[in-house]
DRENDO-1510 file (C-alpha; in Angstrom, 1 decimal, always signed):
<recs>
REC; n; res; u; v; w
REC; 1; MET; +95.2; -96.0; -8.6 .
REC; 2; ALA; +92.3; -96.5; -7.7 .
REC; 3; LYS; +90.3; -93.0; -6.9 .
REC; 4; ALA; +88.9; -92.2; -3.3 .
REC; 5; ARG; +85.8; -92.8; -4.3 .
REC; 6; ASP; +85.8; -96.1; -5.0 .
REC; 7; ALA; +86.5; -96.4; -2.0 .
REC; 8; GLN; +84.8; -99.1; +1.0 .
REC; 9; ILE; +84.6; -97.7; +4.5 .
REC; 10; LYS; +85.2; -99.9; +8.0 .
REC; 11; TYR; +82.2; -98.2; +9.9 .
REC; 12; HIS; +82.9; -98.8; +13.9 .
REC; 13; SER; +80.5; -98.3; +15.9 .
REC; 14; GLY; +80.1; -97.5; +19.8 .
REC; 15; GLY; +77.6; -98.7; +22.4 .
REC; 16; SER; +74.2; -98.4; +20.4 .
REC; 17; ALA; +73.8; -102.4; +20.0 .
REC; 18; GLY; +72.8; -102.0; +15.9 .
REC; 19; PHE; +69.2; -99.5; +16.2 .
REC; 20; PHE; +69.8; -96.8; +14.1 .
REC; 21; MET; +69.8; -93.7; +16.2 .
REC; 22; PRO; +71.6; -95.1; +19.7 .
REC; 23; ARG; +71.1; -94.3; +22.6 .
REC; 24; ARG; +73.8; -91.5; +23.4 .
REC; 25; GLY; +71.9; -89.8; +20.5 .
REC; 26; ILE; +74.5; -90.2; +17.6 .
REC; 27; ALA; +72.4; -87.1; +15.2 .
REC; 28; GLU; +72.7; -84.5; +18.6 .
REC; 29; TYR; +74.4; -81.5; +19.1 .
REC; 30; ASP; +77.2; -81.7; +19.9 .
REC; 31; PRO; +78.5; -78.7; +21.7 .
REC; 32; ALA; +82.2; -79.4; +22.4 .
REC; 33; ARG; +82.4; -80.8; +18.7 .
REC; 34; PRO; +80.6; -78.7; +16.5 .
REC; 35; LEU; +79.7; -79.7; +13.8 .
REC; 36; THR; +78.5; -78.5; +10.4 .
REC; 37; PRO; +74.8; -79.4; +9.0 .
REC; 38; LEU; +75.9; -81.9; +5.9 .
REC; 39; ALA; +79.2; -83.1; +8.4 .
REC; 40; ARG; +76.8; -84.5; +10.6 .
REC; 41; LEU; +74.7; -85.8; +8.0 .
REC; 42; VAL; +77.7; -87.5; +6.9 .
REC; 43; ARG; +78.3; -89.3; +10.1 .
REC; 44; ILE; +74.7; -90.7; +10.4 .
REC; 45; HIS; +74.6; -92.1; +6.7 .
REC; 46; PRO; +77.2; -95.1; +7.2 .
REC; 47; HIS; +75.8; -95.3; +10.3 .
REC; 48; ASP; +72.4; -96.1; +8.6 .
REC; 49; LEU; +73.9; -98.4; +6.2 .
REC; 50; SER; +76.5; -100.1; +9.1 .
REC; 51; THR; +73.2; -101.8; +10.1 .
REC; 52; ARG; +71.4; -103.0; +7.4 .
REC; 53; ARG; +71.9; -106.7; +6.0 .
REC; 54; LYS; +71.8; -108.3; +2.6 .
REC; 55; VAL; +69.8; -111.7; +1.8 .
REC; 56; ASP; +72.7; -113.0; +3.6 .
REC; 57; GLY; +72.8; -111.2; +6.3 .
REC; 58; LYS; +76.5; -109.4; +5.9 .
REC; 59; SER; +75.8; -106.5; +6.8 .
REC; 60; TRP; +76.5; -103.8; +3.0 .
REC; 61; ASP; +79.8; -103.2; +1.9 .
REC; 62; ILE; +79.7; -99.0; +2.8 .
REC; 63; ARG; +81.2; -97.3; -0.8 .
REC; 64; ILE; +82.4; -93.2; -0.8 .
REC; 65; SER; +80.0; -94.0; -3.7 .
REC; 66; HIS; +77.6; -94.6; -2.6 .
REC; 67; VAL; +76.9; -92.5; +0.3 .
REC; 68; MET; +78.2; -89.4; -2.1 .
REC; 69; GLY; +74.7; -90.4; -5.0 .
REC; 70; SER; +72.8; -91.2; -2.6 .
REC; 71; MET; +73.2; -88.4; +0.0 .
REC; 72; HIS; +73.6; -86.0; -4.2 .
REC; 73; ILE; +76.5; -84.7; -3.0 .
REC; 74; SER; +80.1; -83.8; -4.9 .
REC; 75; GLU; +82.6; -85.2; -4.5 .
REC; 76; ALA; +84.2; -80.8; -3.0 .
REC; 77; GLN; +80.9; -81.2; -0.2 .
REC; 78; TRP; +82.3; -84.7; +0.2 .
REC; 79; VAL; +85.9; -84.2; +1.2 .
REC; 80; ARG; +85.0; -81.4; +3.3 .
REC; 81; ALA; +83.1; -83.4; +5.0 .
REC; 82; ARG; +85.5; -86.1; +5.9 .
REC; 83; ARG; +88.2; -83.4; +7.0 .
REC; 84; GLU; +86.1; -81.8; +9.3 .
REC; 85; LEU; +85.4; -85.6; +10.5 .
REC; 86; GLU; +89.3; -86.3; +11.1 .
REC; 87; ALA; +90.3; -83.7; +12.7 .
REC; 88; HIS; +86.9; -84.4; +15.2 .
REC; 89; GLY; +87.8; -88.5; +14.9 .
REC; 90; TYR; +84.6; -89.7; +13.9 .
REC; 91; TYR; +86.8; -90.5; +10.9 .
REC; 92; ARG; +89.8; -91.8; +9.9 .
REC; 93; ALA; +91.9; -93.0; +6.5 .
REC; 94; GLU; +95.2; -95.3; +6.4 .
REC; 95; ARG; +97.3; -95.9; +3.8 .
REC; 96; GLN; +99.0; -99.5; +3.7 .
REC; 97; ARG; +100.8; -101.5; +1.8 .
REC; 98; HIS; +100.6; -105.4; +0.9 .
REC; 99; GLU; +102.9; -107.4; +0.2 .
REC; 100; ASN; +103.2; -107.4; -3.5 .
REC; 101; GLY; +104.1; -103.7; -2.3 .
REC; 102; LYS; +100.6; -101.8; -3.7 .
REC; 103; TRP; +99.5; -99.7; -1.3 .
REC; 104; GLN; +95.6; -99.1; -0.2 .
REC; 105; TRP; +94.0; -96.5; +1.8 .
REC; 106; ILE; +91.4; -97.9; +4.6 .
REC; 107; HIS; +89.0; -96.4; +5.8 .
REC; 108; HIS; +86.5; -96.1; +8.9 .
REC; 109; ALA; +84.0; -94.6; +10.4 .
REC; 110; TYR; +83.3; -94.4; +13.9 .
REC; 111; GLU; +80.3; -93.5; +15.7 .
REC; 112; ASP; +82.1; -92.4; +18.5 .
REC; 113; PRO; +84.9; -89.7; +18.4 .
REC; 114; GLN; +89.1; -91.6; +18.8 .
REC; 115; GLN; +92.2; -89.5; +20.4 .
REC; 116; PRO; +94.4; -89.5; +17.9 .
REC; 117; GLY; +96.5; -92.0; +17.7 .
REC; 118; GLN; +93.9; -94.7; +18.8 .
REC; 119; THR; +92.3; -97.5; +16.7 .
REC; 120; ILE; +89.5; -100.1; +17.3 .
REC; 121; PRO; +91.0; -103.2; +15.5 .
REC; 122; LEU; +89.2; -104.5; +12.4 .
REC; 123; ASP; +86.3; -107.0; +13.5 .
</recs>
């Protein structure tokens, strides 16, 4: 069984048009959705990584271990921030079963908060 830190995060952008700071201001404080400073930083970091491109033009694979390492946060801090983002609709992890019977966790980070049960189709 793979550890969560090895998992890839699929980032779903909103109306940012690929800029680091969206017009709506992803880093702005929203009193309706109060987040701790750590959760706000964890929310911004995948957005920044999603705008980067490899030499061949493909987007980066965003991995939890990379986010934790580049932000110098522990697994416990990651879990706290992730749970907070999940509670506010900015992050979701779902389990999918493959044809061979194995399960895989798929992680999603969203620029715009999602309603419970709402999903965005994968690219």
